[in-house]
C-alpha positions, 0 to 999 in steps of 0.5 A: 562321584565321577561319571563317565562320558563315552562320546560317539565318533560322530560326537567327537567329530562335532566337538572338534569341528565346533571347539567344544570340550568334554568338560563343557559337555559334562557341565551341560549334561549335569546342569542343563535343562533336560527333555526326552526324545521319542527315540529314548535319548535325552537332550540337555541345553545349558546356555546355547550348547545342546547335547544329545545322549543316552544315559545309564547310571553315571554313564553318558553315551554321547550322540551329538552336540551343537550350539542352538540358535538362541531364543 
């Protein structure tokens, strides 16, 4: 199955600013540890990359992405 990523303008700006590829975003969404936010968004973390998005079946609406500080 080939799910689609639809990044927001804000997410595209952050990806370019931080050198994050859409491949890394998809990998983080598919393999990362997920948690729900109160605003119905999801946050997923894989290694140090975090992605905030909304999800519908096989469609990911990207909101933002960033590298976390680590633990």
